[in-house]
C-alpha positions in Angstrom: 17.5 0.8 -17.7 15.4 -0.8 -15.0 18.2 -2.3 -13.2 18.4 -3.2 -9.1 21.2 -2.0 -6.4 20.8 -4.1 -3.4 21.8 -2.4 0.2 22.5 -4.6 3.0 23.9 -3.0 6.2 25.8 -5.1 8.6 27.4 -5.4 11.9 28.8 -8.6 13.9 26.0 -11.2 12.8 28.3 -13.3 10.6 26.3 -16.0 10.6 23.1 -14.3 9.5 25.2 -12.1 7.2 26.4 -15.3 5.3 22.9 -16.6 5.0 21.7 -13.5 3.2 24.6 -13.5 0.6 23.9 -17.3 -0.2 20.1 -16.2 -1.0 21.4 -13.1 -3.0 23.8 -15.5 -5.0 21.1 -17.5 -5.8 19.4 -14.9 -7.6 22.1 -12.6 -8.9 21.1 -12.6 -12.3 18.1 -10.1 -11.4 20.4 -8.3 -9.0 22.8 -5.7 -11.2 24.5 -4.3 -8.1 25.2 -5.6 -4.7 26.7 -2.8 -2.1 26.9 -4.3 1.7 28.4 -1.8 4.4 29.9 -3.4 7.1 30.1 -1.4 10.8 33.4 -0.5 12.4 35.9 -3.2 14.0 33.8 -6.2 12.4 36.5 -8.4 10.6 34.9 -11.7 10.7 31.8 -10.0 8.2 34.3 -8.2 6.3 36.0 -11.5 5.7 32.5 -13.4 4.5 31.9 -10.4 2.2 35.5 -10.9 0.7 34.5 -14.5 0.4 31.9 -13.9 -1.9 33.6 -10.7 -3.9 34.4 -12.9 -7.0 30.9 -14.7 -6.9 28.7 -11.7 -7.0 28.9 -9.5 -9.7 29.4 -5.7 -9.4 29.9 -6.1 -5.4 31.1 -3.5 -3.5 32.1 -4.0 -0.2 32.5 -0.6 2.4 34.0 -0.8 6.1 32.2 1.8 7.7 33.6 4.0 10.6 29.9 4.5 12.3 27.6 1.7 13.7 24.6 3.3 12.3 22.2 1.8 10.3 21.1 5.2 8.8 24.6 6.3 8.2 25.4 2.8 6.1 22.8 2.9 4.2 23.5 6.5 2.9 26.9 5.4 2.2 25.2 2.6 -0.1 23.0 4.7 -1.6 25.9 7.3 -2.7 27.5 4.2 -4.2 24.3 3.1 -5.9 24.0 3.7 -9.7 20.7 1.5 -10.5 17.2 2.8 -11.3 15.8 0.5 -8.7 17.2 0.8 -5.2 16.2 -1.7 -2.7 17.3 -1.9 0.8 17.3 -4.9 3.5 18.7 -6.2 6.3 21.9 -8.8 7.2 19.5 -11.5 9.1 17.3 -12.1 6.1 16.3 -14.8 3.0 15.6 -14.2 0.0 13.0 -16.3 -1.6 13.4 -17.2 -5.2 12.3 -14.7 -8.1 11.9 -11.9 -5.2 14.2 -9.5 -7.2 12.3 -10.3 -10.5 9.4 -9.8 -9.2 10.4 -6.4 -8.5 11.6 -5.6 -11.3 8.5 -6.3 -13.3 6.3 -4.7 -10.7 8.6 -1.1 -11.1 8.5 -1.8 -15.3 4.5 -2.2 -15.3 3.6 0.6 -12.8 5.8 3.9 -13.7 3.4 5.9 -11.1 4.6 3.3 -8.4 7.7 5.0 -6.3 8.2 2.6 -3.6 7.2 -1.6 -3.1 7.5 -3.8 -0.7 5.8 -6.5 1.1 5.9 -9.2 4.4 9.0 -10.0 6.5 7.8 -13.6 7.6 9.6 -13.5 11.1 11.5 -16.7 11.2 12.6 -18.3 14.8 13.9 -21.6 13.2 14.0 -23.0 9.5 11.0 -25.3 10.4 8.5 -22.5 10.3 9.4 -21.2 6.6 6.1 -22.7 5.1 3.8 -20.8 7.4 0.9 -19.1 5.8 0.0 -15.3 6.0 -2.1 -14.2 9.1 -3.6 -11.3 6.9 -4.9 -8.1 8.3 -7.1 -5.2 7.0 -4.7 -2.5 7.0 -0.8 -2.3 6.9 1.8 0.9 6.8 -1.1 3.8 6.9 -1.7 6.9 8.9 -5.1 7.1 10.5 -6.2 10.1 12.8 -4.6 8.4 16.0 -1.3 6.9 14.6 0.1 4.7 11.9 -0.4 1.0 11.7 1.9 -1.6 11.6 1.6 -4.7 10.5 4.1 -5.1 8.3 5.0 -8.8 8.8 1.6 -9.9 8.5 0.5 -9.4 5.2 -3.0 -7.5 3.8 -6.2 -9.0 2.6 -6.5 -6.9 -0.2 -3.0 -7.6 -2.0 -1.3 -5.4 -3.9 -2.7 -2.0 -2.0 -1.5 1.4 -1.6 -0.1 2.2 1.6 1.8 5.3 3.4 4.6 3.5 4.6 6.7 0.1 4.2 9.4 -1.6 6.7 12.6 -1.1 6.2 13.6 -4.8 5.8 11.8 -4.9 2.4 11.8 -1.4 0.8 12.3 -0.7 -2.9 12.2 2.3 -4.5 12.6 4.1 -7.5 15.7 6.7 -8.0 13.5 9.1 -9.6 10.7 9.4 -7.5 13.2 11.6 -5.1 15.3 14.7 -6.0 18.1 13.8 -3.3 18.6 9.6 -3.1 19.8 9.9 0.5 18.3 9.5 4.2 17.5 12.6 6.2 20.6 13.2 8.7 18.7 14.3 11.0 17.5 10.7 12.4 21.0 9.6 12.5 22.1 8.8 16.0 23.6 5.2 16.6 22.5 1.8 16.3 19.7 0.3 14.0 18.0 4.1 14.3 13.9 4.2 13.5 11.8 6.1 11.4 13.8 6.8 8.6 11.7 4.4 6.3 8.6 6.5 7.3 10.5 9.7 6.1 12.2 7.9 2.9 7.8 7.2 2.3 6.3 10.3 3.0 9.2 11.9 0.9 8.3 9.5 -2.4 4.6 9.7 -1.5 4.7 13.5 -1.1 6.2 13.8 -4.9 3.4 12.2 -6.3 4.2 8.6 -6.4 2.5 5.4 -4.9 3.3 3.2 -2.2 2.5 -0.1 -2.8 2.4 -3.2 -0.2 2.5 -6.7 -1.9 2.0 -9.9 -0.2 3.8 -11.8 -2.9 7.1 -9.7 -2.3 7.8 -11.4 0.8 11.2 -12.2 2.2 11.9 -14.6 5.7 13.2 -12.5 8.4 15.6 -14.2 11.0 15.1 -13.4 14.7 18.6 -12.3 15.5 20.6 -11.1 18.4 20.9 -6.9 18.8 24.0 -5.3 19.7 23.8 -4.5 23.3 22.6 -0.6 22.4 19.7 -1.8 20.6 17.7 -3.2 23.1 14.3 -1.8 22.3 12.5 -3.2 25.2 15.0 -1.5 27.7 12.8 1.2 29.5 15.5 3.5 30.0 17.7 2.7 27.0 18.9 5.9 25.0 17.9 4.0 22.2 14.0 4.9 23.4 15.2 8.6 23.8 16.3 8.7 19.5 13.0 6.9 18.9 11.0 9.4 20.5 12.9 12.3 18.9 12.6 10.6 15.3 8.9 10.2 15.5 8.2 13.7 16.2 10.4 15.4 14.0 9.1 12.7 11.1 5.6 13.5 12.2 6.2 17.6 12.2 7.9 17.6 8.8 5.0 15.7 7.1 1.8 15.1 8.7 -1.5 16.9 9.2 -1.7 19.1 12.4 -4.5 17.1 13.7 -2.4 14.1 13.6 0.7 15.9 15.2 -1.4 17.3 18.2 -2.8 13.7 19.2 1.0 12.3 18.9 2.3 14.8 21.3 -0.8 14.1 23.4 -0.5 10.3 23.2 2.8 10.3 23.7 3.3 12.4 26.9 0.0 11.3 28.7 -0.5 7.8 27.6 2.5 6.4 25.8 3.9 2.9 25.4 5.3 -0.1 27.7 8.5 0.9 26.7 8.0 4.4 26.4 5.5 5.5 29.2 3.4 8.6 29.5 2.3 9.9 32.9 -0.7 7.7 33.1 1.1 4.2 32.0 3.9 5.0 34.1 2.0 5.6 37.2 0.5 1.7 36.5 3.7 0.3 35.9 5.3 2.0 38.9 4.6 -0.8 41.5 6.5 -3.5 38.9 9.2 -1.3 37.6 9.8 1.2 40.5 9.5 4.8 41.2 12.0 5.8 38.3 9.6 4.9 36.0 7.9 8.0 36.9 10.6 10.1 35.4 10.3 8.7 32.3 7.5 10.9 31.2 9.5 13.9 32.0 12.5 12.8 30.0 10.5 12.1 27.1 9.7 16.1 27.2 12.8 17.2 25.6 12.6 14.5 22.4 8.8 15.4 21.7 9.5 19.2 21.8 13.2 18.8 20.0 11.9 16.8 17.1 8.9 18.9 16.7 10.6 22.1 16.5 13.2 20.6 14.1 10.5 19.2 12.1 8.5 22.2 11.7 11.6 24.6 11.2 12.5 21.5 7.9 8.7 22.4 7.1 8.6 26.0 6.7 12.1 25.7 4.8 11.2 23.5 2.1 9.4 25.1 -1.2 6.7 22.3 -1.5 8.1 21.4 -4.9 10.3 18.1 -4.6 12.1 16.4 -2.0 
């Protein structure tokens, strides 16, 4: 069996969600199971899903009790039955042949545990024909952190990487022992770093993670819920991102990468999650309260590291 289970969480983005389902319907012959998880109190999305119930074969609809991507994905994974599991967002559009190419790729490479490619960022439909702007590296860990660039494409394609982006990620069921996402990473909203955790488990079991320019999809720039405003310096979301990345590093990465990550987060940081030096430089524009953020960030860094190391010590290192 080489069937596909496609999992789509959605929450209050009805227009985007309907566009996604339309593109799924166009290639339903290559998708064996569709599972959509709808967030709480989202009646409009539930009605859209119900309108496709008779159009899509083996279509499962779940009304979730919590507005959480990790929680929703785990609910979908628990219901999935096929050998290949594809996960995506509710604001995408699948190009023709997307599912068929995924099936063929897994069939042709038994050692490939996960497969994905670019998500072409779209602000309007006129941009859909834009060419790639390929880069040298995508989704790999370096001594000083992880390189992203998943939406750009890569010069050498297909290529073995360390991490895929969650919006365009497929994996082989047999590549991991427990088909679920670590519950530690769950908080609320569109939690981050779960795809890093999933990819590292698959890689740790001896399977390849492959990034391929040909397995692209279109990713529309959609409005996030208020909680998910990622550019808000003082958002609770940033606390959980720091917590999750520290946890994932402590679970999987070499010690020198972990120590550099601690140093960088606390001393330098980013514009959204500033460390001591960046906070001082930003204080003129953002006000003196930004100087408190590096102190606030100490807690999620060390809580995440402690929990990650505990998990690492308990692991028998045989299979995740």
